[in-house]
C-alpha positions in Angstrom: 0.1 0.0 -0.1 2.9 2.2 0.8 4.2 1.9 -2.9 1.0 2.6 -4.6 0.7 5.9 -2.7 4.3 7.0 -3.1 4.3 6.2 -6.9 1.6 8.6 -7.9 3.3 11.4 -5.7 6.6 10.7 -7.6 4.8 10.9 -11.1 3.2 14.2 -9.9 6.5 15.7 -9.0 8.0 14.5 -12.2 5.2 16.0 -14.3 5.6 19.3 -12.2 9.3 19.4 -13.0 8.6 18.7 -16.9 6.2 21.5 -16.8 8.5 24.0 -15.0 11.4 23.2 -17.3 9.1 23.6 -20.3 8.2 27.1 -19.1 11.6 28.3 -18.3 12.6 27.2 -21.8 9.8 28.9 -23.3 10.4 32.1 -21.3 14.2 32.0 -22.3 13.3 31.5 -26.2 11.0 34.5 -25.9 13.7 36.5 -24.2 16.4 35.5 -26.6 14.0 36.4 -29.7 13.1 39.8 -28.0 16.6 40.6 -27.3 18.2 39.1 -30.5 20.0 42.2 -31.7 21.8 42.6 -28.1 22.7 38.9 -28.2 24.1 39.1 -31.7 26.2 42.3 -31.0 29.9 41.7 -31.2 31.9 42.4 -28.0 35.7 41.9 -27.1 36.0 38.7 -25.3 39.2 38.2 -23.2 40.6 34.6 -23.3 43.7 35.5 -21.1 46.1 35.2 -23.7 44.3 36.7 -26.8 41.2 38.8 -27.1 38.3 38.2 -30.0 35.4 40.1 -31.2 32.6 37.6 -30.9 28.9 37.9 -30.1 28.8 37.3 -26.3 25.0 36.7 -26.2 25.2 34.0 -28.8 28.1 32.2 -27.1 26.2 32.2 -23.9 23.0 31.2 -25.7 25.0 28.3 -27.3 26.4 27.3 -23.9 22.9 27.3 -22.4 21.8 25.0 -25.4 24.7 22.7 -24.9 24.0 22.5 -21.3 20.3 21.9 -21.9 21.2 19.0 -24.3 23.6 17.5 -22.0 20.9 17.6 -19.1 18.3 16.2 -21.5 20.6 13.4 -22.5 21.5 12.6 -18.8 17.8 12.7 -17.9 17.1 10.4 -20.8 19.8 7.9 -19.6 18.4 7.9 -16.2 14.9 7.6 -17.4 16.1 4.6 -19.5 17.7 3.0 -16.3 14.5 3.4 -14.4 12.6 2.0 -17.2 14.8 -1.0 -17.3 14.7 -1.2 -13.5 10.8 -1.3 -13.7 10.9 -4.0 -16.5 13.3 -5.9 -14.4 11.1 -5.7 -11.2 8.0 -6.4 -13.4 9.8 -9.6 -14.4 10.6 -10.6 -11.0 6.9 -9.9 -9.9 5.7 -12.0 -12.8 8.2 -14.9 -11.7 7.1 -14.6 -8.1 3.3 -14.6 -9.1 4.0 -17.7 -11.1 5.9 -19.4 -8.1 2.9 -18.3 -5.9 0.3 -19.8 -8.1 2.5 -23.1 -8.6 2.9 -23.1 -4.7 -1.0 -22.7 -4.4 -1.6 -25.4 -6.8 0.8 -27.6 -5.0 -0.9 -26.8 -1.6 -4.4 -27.6 -3.3 -3.0 -30.9 -4.7 -1.6 -31.7 -1.2 -4.9 -31.0 0.6 -6.8 -32.9 -2.2 -4.6 -35.9 -1.8 -5.0 -35.6 2.0 -8.8 -35.2 1.8 -8.8 -38.2 -0.8 -6.7 -40.3 1.7 -8.8 -39.3 4.6 -12.0 -40.2 2.6 -10.4 -43.5 1.5 -9.8 -44.3 5.2 -13.1 -43.5 6.3 -14.7 -45.4 3.5 -12.5 -48.3 4.6 -13.7 -47.8 8.1 -17.2 -47.6 7.0 -17.2 -50.8 5.0 -15.4 -52.5 8.0 -18.2 -51.4 10.2 -20.9 -52.4 7.7 -19.1 -55.8 7.5 -19.2 -56.1 11.4 -22.8 -55.0 11.4 -23.9 -57.4 8.8 -21.9 -60.2 10.5 -23.6 -59.4 13.9 -27.1 -59.2 12.1 -26.6 -62.5 10.4 -25.4 -64.2 13.6 -28.4 -62.4 15.4 -30.8 -63.8 12.8 -29.4 -67.2 12.9 -29.5 -67.2 16.9 -33.1 -65.9 16.6 -34.1 -68.5 14.1 -32.3 -71.2 16.3 -34.1 -70.1 19.3 -37.5 -69.8 17.4 -37.1 -73.1 16.1 -36.4 -74.5 19.7 -39.2 -72.7 21.2 -41.4 -73.8 18.4 -40.2 -77.5 18.8 -40.9 -77.1 22.5 -44.6 -75.7 22.0 -45.0 -78.4 19.5 -44.0 -81.1 22.3 -46.1 -79.1 24.8 -49.2 -79.1 22.5 -48.7 -82.7 21.8 -48.5 -83.5 25.5 -51.6 -81.2 26.4 -53.5 -83.0 23.4 -52.7 -86.3 24.7 -53.6 -85.3 28.1 -56.9 -83.9 27.1 -57.5 -86.9 24.9 -56.7 -89.1 28.0 -58.9 -86.9 30.3 -61.7 -87.1 27.6 -61.4 -90.8 27.4 -61.6 -91.0 31.1 -64.4 -88.8 31.3 -66.4 -90.7 28.6 -65.5 -93.9 30.4 -66.7 -92.5 33.6 -69.9 -91.3 32.0 -70.6 -94.4 30.1 -70.2 -96.2 33.3 -72.7 -94.0 35.0 -75.1 -94.4 32.2 -74.6 -97.9 32.2 -75.4 -98.1 35.9 -78.4 -96.0 35.6 -79.9 -97.7 32.8 
């Protein structure tokens, strides 16, 4: 966040500098055009060992143009270096983003594998539990059937016993009734 705020401020300062330099250059050109006659006038110039008649204004104007050109080329080289650095940093950012994306994919794959392994383990546990439940249910049904058959057989025996006892009691009662009827008759 700090870089996003600092960058626009730097851009604004650079634009302000460019506008200011442009205004100064335009004012200098207007000044030179307005005072062209004074700039072109020949004056004696002393070079310590000799003296020449040259237009001092044009020499100073030429020096200013040469210094401006030097400043422009130095600024251009500096700007090219900045752009080169920006390009380098952008490549680094792209590389780091690719590494980050690769790392995220690896993490997701790791999570997916862990979940898959956990799901396989849970599935195995559920299948084991289902097998145990099925086995216990089968044993329970077998035991229930066995007990039911035993009880059914026991009840059958009991029914037969009670039937036989009833038949015997009925036969005794008939005999007893026959005897009573035969004695009464």
